[in-house]
Each structure stands twice: as structure tokens, then as C-alpha cells.
N, C-alpha and C positions, 0 to 999 in steps of 0.2 A: 606395243599391242595396234598403235594407229597406223604406221606403217602395214601392218599384216592387214587391217580393215581394208586400207586405202588399197592396197593389191589384192584384196579378193575383189572388190568394189571394181577394179578395170578391169578382170577378167572376168565377171558377169556382164557387166556392158559391152565387153568383144562379143560374147556368145550373143547376146539380144543382137548387135550388129550384122554380125553372120547372118541371124534368121532373119533378120529385116530384108537386108540383100537376097536371101535366098527366095524368100516370099515375093519380092516384085520380081525377079525371075519366072516364079511361077505363071505369076499373074500375067505377066507379059507374052505366056504363051510356050516359054521354052524350060518345060517342067524337069526334063533329063538334068540339062545342066542345073538348075536350083537345085535339084536331089543329089546330085554329084557334089556340089558346094558345099551343103549342110553337110555332108558323110564324111569330107576329108575338113572341112573349115573349122566346124565345134571339136572334135578330137585333136585337132591341131593346138586351136587355142587353149584346149582345157591341158594338154600336156605342159605349153609354154607357161602358163599359168602357175603350174603346179609348181616347176622347175624356178620359177620364180621366186614363188614363196617360197620354197625350201632354202633356197639359197641367203633369200633375207632373213628367215630365222637364224640358220647358221651365223650369218654375220653378225645379228645382234647377240648370238649368245657369244662371241668371241669380244665383243665389247665391253668397255671396263663400266663396271656397276657403278663405279666413285663417279663418272662421267655424268649417267645421266642423273646423279642426285646435284651434282655442281649445274647442270644446265636447268633443273628445276627451279632452284633456289635463285639463280640468277635470273630467269626469266621473271620470278616474281618480284625483284628489287626492281627489275625493269618495269613492271608495271605500277608500282608504288612510286617508284622517281616522276615517270608520265603524270600521274593522278598530282601529286604534288605540281610539279613545274605546271600544268594547266591550272590549278589552283591559285599559284602566284601571278601566272599572265592574268587571270580573270579578275582578282582585285587589283593590278596594275589598270588593268582596261575600266573597270569602273570606280575605282577610286583613287586613281593616279598614283598609288603608291608603289614605290618601287626599292626595296632593301637593297644596295649593293653586294653587302657580305653576305647575302644566302644566295643572292644570283652567282657570285663566284665559289661557293661554296657547293652550288649545285652543279656549275663546270667542271670541277675535280669530280667530284661523284661519276658525272658524266664518262671520264677521261677513264677512272679506272674500272665501268663499267665495259669500255670498249678494250681497255687492255684484258680485260676478262675473257672478253670473246662475246660480248653480247653487241648488238647492233640496235639501235631505236632509228627508226624511220622517222624523220620530221615532219615529212608531209602525212603519211599514213597515222604513225603514230604506232607502226606494227613493230615488235619484237622478232629478231631473229639472232641465233646463235651458232658460232664456230667451233665447231666439236674439238676441231684441232688443238685451237688456242686453248680451249678449257680443260683439255686433257693435261695442259703444263703449266694449269693454276690449282691451287690449293684450296680445299674448300675451307680453311680456315680464312684465305684470303676474302673469298666470296664473302662469308659471314662480316668480315670485318668492314667490307660496303655494305652490308646491311645498316650495320650498328651506327656505320656513320651518316648512312641517310636518316634513319631515326633522328640522330643527335642533330641535323641542319633541320628535320622538320621543328623541334622543338625550340631552334635557336630561334626560327622564324617566328614561330607563335611567340616568343618571348619579345622578340624585336617587333612584331606586329600590334603587342598590345599596347608596349611602349607607346610606336607612332601613334594609336588610336586615342591614348589619354592626351598626349602632345595636342593633335587634331583638335580635341575639345577644347584644350585650353588657348588655341588659337582661334579656334571659332567664335569662344566667348569674348575676346578681344576685339575680335572684329566688330561683334554685334553693337560692343560698348564703345566701340569708336563710332557707329553710323547714329546709335542711339545720341550721343553727344553732340553729334552732325545734325541732329534735326528730325530722323525718323524715327517714330513710337515703335520698338522692339521689346518694350519689357514683358510681352505676353511671350516671344518668341525666347527671351534669357530665362525665362521661368518654366519653359519647357525643356531645355536645353540643362539646366539645371537638375530637372526630373529625371532623363537618361540616367540608367542604373551601370555603373562601370560593369564590362563582363568579366567573367572567370577565365583563368586562363588557357582555352579552350579555341580551336580556331575556329568553328561556327560560329561560337557565341561572340566573337571578334569580329568576324562577317558581318554578322546581323545587328552588331552596336552599330559599326560602321556604315552600312545600311540606314538606320535612322537617323544616325548624325547626319549624313548627306541629306536626307529628306527636311528634316529640322531646317538645317541651312540654307539650301537650294529655297524653299518654302520661306523663307525671311528676309534673301534677297530679292527674291520674284515680288515680295510685299514690297519693299521697299522703291522697287520699279512702279509698282500700280501707284504707290501713293505720291509718287514722283510725276506720274501722269494726270493723275487729278489736280495737284498743286500746278503742272503745268496749263491745264486747261482756264485757270485765271489768268491768263496772259499769253503772249504770240511767240513764246521762246519753244523750245523744244527739248528732249531730253533724251539721253545716249541709251535707250533701251536696247536699240539691234546691237550695240557693242556689248552690253550686260551680258544680253542671252547668250552671245558668241563666246564670252569668260565664263558664262555658267557651264556651256557644253564643253568646253575646253576643262573645266575644274580650275580654271583661274581667279578664284576666289580672292586674290589681292587684287586683280585688276580689277574685280567687279566692286569693291568697297572704294578703290582710289577714284574708277568713274562716277560713284553714286555719290561719293563725297562732291565732286566737282559739280554736278546734277544740282544737288540742293545749294550750295553755296549760290549758284547762278539764278536758281530759282526764289532763293531768300529775298534776293536784290530786285529781282521781276516784281513778286508780287507784295512787296513790304508796304503801297500805298493800300491795294484791295485787302491787306490783313489787316491794317487800322481803321479801315472806313468802317468793315463787317463787324469787326470787334467790337468799335464803338454801339453801332447799329444793334447787335445781339444785347448788349449790354443796357441800352434803352429799353428793348423790348423786355427783358426779363425785370426791369425797375417796374414798368408798367402793370407787369401781371401780378408779380409778388404785391404791387401797391392794391392791388384786386382782389388776390387772396394769398391767403398763406399756404404755400404748398413745398413741399418737402423736397420734391424732385426741381421745381424752380429753384431754391436754392442753392443746390447740390450744380447745376448750371451753371448759376453765376458764379460759384467757388471755381469751376474750372476754368472757365474764359478769362477770367480774371488770372487764372495762373498762367494762361498759355499769349507769352511775350514775342513768341519769334514768329514769323513769316511762315517758317513750314508748319503751323499750326492751323493755318489756313483750311485746310481740308476737316481738320479736325472741328473747327468752328462751324463750317458747314453743314457737319453729322448732327452736332449740337443743337444748329438752328432748324433743322428740319425735325429734329425728336421734341424740340421747344414747342412745334407748331402743332404736331402731332398729338403730344399732350395737350395742349390747349385745348384741341376739339375733343379730346377723348377727356377731359373734366366736362366741356359744356354739354356733350352728349348723355354722357352719367345724370349731370342737375336735370336735363330735360326731361329723361326718361323717369327720374325720379319722382319729376313734378307731375307728368302725365300721368303714372301709375296713383300717387298718392291722390290726386282729384278724382280718379275713376274710384279708387276705394270711398273717398268723402261723399261721391255721391250716393252711394249705396245707401249711407244714412238717410236720403234726403231732408240736408239741414235747414234749417228756415233763411232767409234769405238776410236779413240782420246780421246772421251770423259768421255767414262766409258764401262769398261769390267767386265763381270759378274765372280763374287769371286769364283765359284765355289765349297763353302761352302753348298749351298742350300742341295746338294743331301749326304752331307756326314752325317754319325748319329754320336751325341756327347749323349756318356751313360758315368758317370761317375764310377771312379775304387773305390767302396763303401767297400771294405776290412779291410779299415783304415781309419780313420780320415782326419790323417796327408796326405795319399795317394790321398783322394778324394778333399782334398783341394789345392792338388798340381796337378792333373789332371782337376779339376776347374781352375785352375789359367791361366792352359796352354791351356785350349780351350778357356778361354776369350781372353787371346794376340792374337788367332786367329779372333774369330768374333768379336771383339770391333771394331778394326781399319779395317775391312771390311764393319761393320754396319755404322760406320761414316761415310765412303764413299758413300754408298748406301743411306742414308737417303741427303745428301748433293747433289747426283748426282739427286734423286726423286725431290726434294726442286727447284732446281734451273729448272729442266724440266718440273715439272709440274706447276709454275710460268710461263716459256716461255709458252708454250702451252693455258695456261688462260686467259694472258694478257700483257706479254711482249713482243710477237711476233706482235699484234695489234698495240700497240704504236711504235714499231719500223715499219711498216707498213706505219703508217700516217707520219712518220718522211721522209721516203722515198718518199712517194706520194710530200711532201710538200717542201722538200729539195733536194732530190736524195740522198743523205749523212748524215749518222747517227752516231755522238763518243760517246762514254763511259759517256761522259759529258751530251748529251742529254737525258738517261735514267732514272738518280736519282736512282739507284738502287744499291744494291752491287750486284758483280761479273758483272759488266755489259760488259766486256771482249767476258765471257761466252755466254752470252745472243747473242751478236751479231756474235760470230763464230758459234752460232747454227742456227740462220737465213741463214748466205750462205750455212751450210750445207743441208736446209730444203729448200732453195727455188734457186735455180740455176740462177736467173735471179740478184742477189745481189753475189758482191764479198767483203770478208772482208779482210783489211789487217792487218797483226799481227805489222807491224814495228811501224805503225801508230795508229794502233785499231781503223779504222776507218770501216765503212760499206758502199760502195757504189754500185750505182745501174749502172748493167751491159748498156753498149754503145748501145740504141737501145729497151732495154727493157720496159716493162708498165705493172705496176699493177695495177692490179683492186682494185676500191676506197672500194669495198662493195661485195668481193670474196664470192663465194659459190665452194665448193669442192663437187664433185658429187665420192664417192667409190665404185667401182663394185667388190664383191667380189664372189668364189662358195663357198657351205656350209661349206668347208675344209679350209678357210682363203684362197684360192688362189685368187689373182690378176687376173681379165680377162682382157686381152688387146684385143682394137678392138671392143668391145661392144658397139651399137648404143645407143644414149642415143637421147629422144626427149623428149622437153619441151613447153606445151600451155596452156595457159590461161584456167582455165575452163569455164568461159563463151563462150568459142569459137573465141572470139576478140581481134586481135593482131597477132603477128608474130609466127608460129611455129620455135621451137629453134631446131637443131638438132648439136650435138657433139660426137666423138669418143673419147674412151677412150687411153689413153695412155701405156705404157709397165708397170708402175706398178698401171695400171686398175683404174687409176682417171682420172678427167677433172677437172680444175677448169676454172670458167667463172664468170662472174658481176653476181651480182642476178640483174633478169630481173626487180624486181617489186615487190610489196606486195598483197599478194592475196591468192588464190586456185589455183594451177597447176595441170595439168594431167602429171604424169610421166610413159613413156614407154621404156624399156629396152629391147634389143633384142642381143643376141650373139649367134653365130653357138655351135651348139649341146648344147645352154640351153636353157630350157620353157622362155617363154615371161614372162616380168615382166610387169604390169601395178599398180600403186596406185595414190594416189592423196596427195599433199605434200603442206604446206603452206610456204610461202616463205616472208619475207628473213630469211635465214639460214645460219649458218657458212659452214654446210655441211651435205650431205647426204649420208645414208650408204646402198646399195641394195645387197642384197645376192640371185645368181641366183639357181635356181636347174637346174641338169643335164638330159639332156631329158632320158627317159627310153623307150623300147620297144611299150609303148602305145602310145608315142609321136611318134612314126615313122610310126607305123600302123593306128591310129585312128586320125592323125590330121584333123581335122574340120569334123570328120565324126561322132564322139562319141554320140553327140547328137540328130544327127537324126536317128541314129541308135536306139537309148534307146527309143526315142519318138514311135518309132514302132517294139518293140523289139519281145513283142508276135507274131506278123504277120511273120517277119525276121524269126523267130528262130524257128518255130512250123516245119520245114520239119527236122531240123537238131536236135531237141530233140529224134524225132522217130528214125530218125537213131543212135542215139545214144543209146538210148534203145534196138533197134535191133542188133546192131554189137559192139557197144561199141566206137566206133572210128569214127570220123568224120574230115578230111582234107580240106583244102581250094579249093582243086579240085572237090567237092563236089556240086552238079547239086542244088542251094538254091536261094530261093525268093529274089535275092538281086543281084545287079552287083559285079562283080567278084573282084573289085577295093577296093568293102567292104567286103568282105568275113573275109579276115583275121583278121580284126579288130571284127568283129561280135562275130568270136570263142574267140576273148579275152577277150570278153565283157561278153559272156556266161559263161566263165571260172572262172570272178570276180563275176556274180550273185547265179551261184551253185556251193556251197563248194566239192561236189564231182566230179566235172570236173576237169584237169588238163591241161593248155594249154602248145604247144611244138613249138619251131621254129627250125626248122632244114634246113639241107643242101637244102632236097627235098622240103619245102617249111612249111606249118603252119599247124598243128592240134589240136585238143581237145580227148581229151579220157577222161570214167568214168574211174575212179581210182580203185573205190570198183569192180566195174563189171570183171575189167581186173583183178585184182589181183585174184578174184576168177576163174577167166579161167583159170588163170595161174597155180594155187592150183591143180585144177582138171586136166591141161594136165600133169602135172607131178605125179600126184598119179595114172593117166592111165600108166605112162611109168615105173614108179616104179626102176630109175638108180641111181645111187650113184652123176656121174655127168652129167650135162646136156651142151651143146653146146646152144649156142641161137638159133643156126638154130633150134634144135630139139623142142624148144616152141611152135612155129608157132602164134608168139602174132607180129600184124602187124605196131611196132612199133620202133622208134629207139634204138641202142642199150643200150645205157644209161638208157634210160625209163625201159627196161625191167629190168635193174639192180636195177632200184628203186622200179620196183615193187617186185623185190624178197628181196630186204629189208622191205617191208611193209607185205611180207607175213613172214618174220621172225620174225615181233610183234605178227604175230598172233600162233606164235608155230610152223611153216612151216619152216624148214629148207630146202633152195635149194643152192646146189653147182653149179654155172654157172664158167663154163671155157672157 
């Protein structure tokens, strides 16, 4: 069938060639010759092709059908042979594994293929068959070759599996040799042991060999890196180039031998440096351990004590770096905790007799890391400052936090019930501290250090269920004289009014359960209104300072906004005409509302700017006035300008502002 198609293709191509030649002749102007060529050439080619095709078909009918079967199977054997041989060569190139028995068997099979009429081109890997030879070979003989090839492949897989397992053992032996010599290959040995032996499958075995090679080369290159690090401690050199060359050739025996020689030489060269640094590191660790009991320091020391050979110098250097880093981490954590704890303590506003700020929170703590012993000494010095201060802060915070969370209420209940409280009544550690703190925070009680008893002041009355309301501004300043109004949300009951004292707070009896409307007013602050749920321990209110809008638009803003289009129409027309409108301009609104209207317009329109000056209030179109200023300057063309030269009906500071805006547009105006 293939030959028939080929013959037909040749015939079609021939016809096309004839037509092309005829077309060329026609284009050249010789139409008669072209027509004659086409009339004669095309039928001639068709006749020749037909005869050729008929002859080919007859010849194929005369062929032995068994020959075609044998040729097909022989070609299949050749393709399988090529595939297996290429796989074997790939394994040899990648892993330097050659199995002579399998190579010999493959040569034998190739000879049998040749004797049976098959031909494999060694360069192109193409297959050809000699039909005359094939006719003289039995189909049984060809199938025997296929069977031999299958058996050869299986024997190759079995042998390759054995080689892979043997290589694993050899690699482990090399690792142990280098590990004993001084290279730390424990992690690589563990990785090697974790490799799962492959199944008896070619692809799995090759994949296993790939992983084994990766583990081996990573370990050996790691040895080179370690040797380089060790060599940095002295003037010697290592055979890195030779090792890399041996790795490229997969000469692992040579690699191991070279690395053993390197480590032996480096041990001798670095012996003195090793001993010196080891002693220094042990001394530094002892200093740190004396300063603080830390598990990491003990682990470092244990590892350093176990390092007794010069090849461990690199590891000692790594431990030294980790030691300094850990020291800095401890100092940083302590300093951060101290700063945070002192910030929390300050929130309680404790008395000076009870706690004073250490002053260490603002101090920087950076170790001297030029030398491990210097780092250890600076570490110990820093801890001698931080540890006592931190212990004091922790104790103070614990007492203050407990006092405000629970102890204060316990003391209050005792005072309400008995009028006095002793340390024995509290059943807590440090009772004197708690009683003294209550005296500090509550002027209605007095603590006697002589008998350690807290007494209620004469005539004082303690609220059984107190509510403290604190009034501050946005900066945390306490507001004295703020008026507080509490009324039940239902409107039923008495309206309660209070005034904050000098510390900006007032403590009252909780008026009862429910939702209450809370109103707070204070001079120069905006009115605060909210709803709160009682009972509660305390309520914190922050008031906002009044701005110019509050003064101009108090109780006016909403009515103006509701009719803004009507009130603003005349103002906007005047702004479009002159660019400036003052509160003296006749508007469609009462005089007392005009300043507020101008302010609201400046809020509504981004191009408008509101100005409050000694002469009154005005609003102007910033873009329009900048353009007017630039035009004025261009007409005058002076180096310097007085404000009076510019003829801009705005305050001086606003004209300077316009000059700054012009500067942004690239126009420099020098106003003196």
C-alpha cells in the first residue's frame, strides 16, 4: 500500500511539473508550443504512471505474504532494540554504569538481526530490511530474536537493580568515611537511608539512581564548601577544582580521597585557631549562663564541649554567631517587655512612692559583637540593668492591675460595712500596698502605716455602687467644670446633673439599671450626646473642641443647607463676576446668617476658600484669583512687587497664598 501511494504521488507530481512548464512557456509568449507540450506531455505521463502502477500491483501480488509478516515483525524488533540500546547508553552517560554482560548480549542480538535481513544505521538509527534475506529466514527464527531481546532487557533490569543497591551501600560507606574524617555528613546519611529501594522496573530504577546521585553529589559538594570555610581560617588551600573535576567524571573514589587529604591538612593548619576560639567561646557561654539561666546557652555549651577536633572550627564559628544573635534576642525581648509594662503602668497613674519610671525604655541596647567574649560581657552588663528594673515593673504592674480589677472593690465593701480595713481582712499578698493605694486614689480614706489599717475619713460617705464619669479632650487633657446630665431614656424619673472636678471626673451612685441619655457640655467644646447602659463602673467621654464653624453656624447650619440653592444664588453670581464675596455683600439671607452661608459654600465647592480676617468674613474663588494675579504680574513685568501693586481685594496673607499657588504653576512672583 505504501508503494502504491508513493507511485501515485510521483505521477501527480509529474503532471504538475508538466503544467508548470506549459504555463511558463505560455507566459513567455509561445502559446502554441505550450499547448502542444501540455497536450502531449500530460497523457504521456498518465500512461507511464498507469503502467508503472499496474506493474507494481502485479509484483506485490506475486510476493510471498509471509515475507511481509516477517519484515513487519523484524522492523518492530529493530525499533525495540534501538530503544533499549539508547536507554543503556543514557544510563552509562548519566551514571557511569556499564553492564558488560548486557552489552555482549545486545551485540549478539544485533548480529542475529543482521543475519535475518535487518539493518540498523548506527548514525541515523533508521531501520532497513533486505527482503531477499528475509525470504530465507523462518518466522520462528525472527520471533526467537524478539524473545531473546525481551529476556536480555529483563536481565539488564535485574543487573541494574543489583548495581543500584550496591551503589547505595558504597555511597553510605563513602559518607561514613568522610564523616569519620571530620566532615559532618549526618544529615546526608539520614537522607540516604530515607531512600526507598525501587521496584524491579527500569524507569523506577533509573529514577532511584538519579536521586542517589543527587544525594551523593550534594553531600560531596557540601564537604568542599565546609573545607573552604575551614581553609578561610588559615593561608592554606583546598583541592576544590580537583574535586569538582572528579565529580564531573563521577569518580567518587577520587573525590573521597581528595577530601580526606584536604581535611587532614586543614586539621593541622587550624589546630591553634580551633583551640583559641573554642576556649573563647566556652568563656563567653559561661559568662552568659551566669547572667541568665537559658536552655539555649546550655545546649551551645554542650555542643562546644563535644567539639574536640580542628575540623569543627567552622561549626564553632556558626555556634558563636548563633550565640551572639541569641543574646541580642534576649536583650531585645526584655527591653520590649520593660517598655510595654511601663506604658501599662503609666495608665494607672501610680503614686511616686509606689513606682518610678526606670528610664531604660528610651535606651538602646546593642551588643558589642566584635568578639564573642566582648558580646557576652556586654550582654551580662545589659542584663544587670534590665533584669532588676523588669522585676520591679512586673511586680508593680501585677499589684496595680489586681488593685483596679478586684481589690479596690473588696476594700470599698469593707469600708462600707465596717469603716476600717486591715491587712488581714484582704487575704491577699502585699495587703499594705493595696491599702496604701486605696488611700492614694480615694481622699475619703486614710491609711496608717503604723498599724497598717485603712480608715474612712470622718464624715465621708462611700457610694455602694459607684459610677465614675471621666471627661477629657482629644489630647487626653481632663476637662474641669464640664456639666453632665443623666436622664432615663424613657423620660421617667429625675434628671441628674453633675459638674466635673479638677481631675475632669465625677463619681456618683449608679442611678439604677436601664438605658440613660448622657449629655455633656463644656465651654469651648462641642456638645456631646449619647446613650449608655447602667450600671457600669466608669464612663469615658472625649469632647471635641469647637472650630470656627461652631461659632459661625451654631444652630444655623441645617436651616441654611435646607435652602442652600436659594440663599447661594446671588453669592455664586457675584463670585463668578468678581471672584470675591464678603459677609457685607447684600444676600438673600439675614445678616447674622451670612458668615455661616459663606463657610458652608466653601465646604461645598472645592475651588472656594473661606477667610476670616479682622475686617470680617469672605470667600473667594481660588482659581480665578490666581489667574487674576498672574495676569496682573504679566502686565507689570517687574522683578519685585508690593502687595499694593497687585490690586487684589484680599488680606495680605491670602495674596501670599495665591503667589504660592502660582509658583506651583511655574510662575514665580517675588512679593516684598
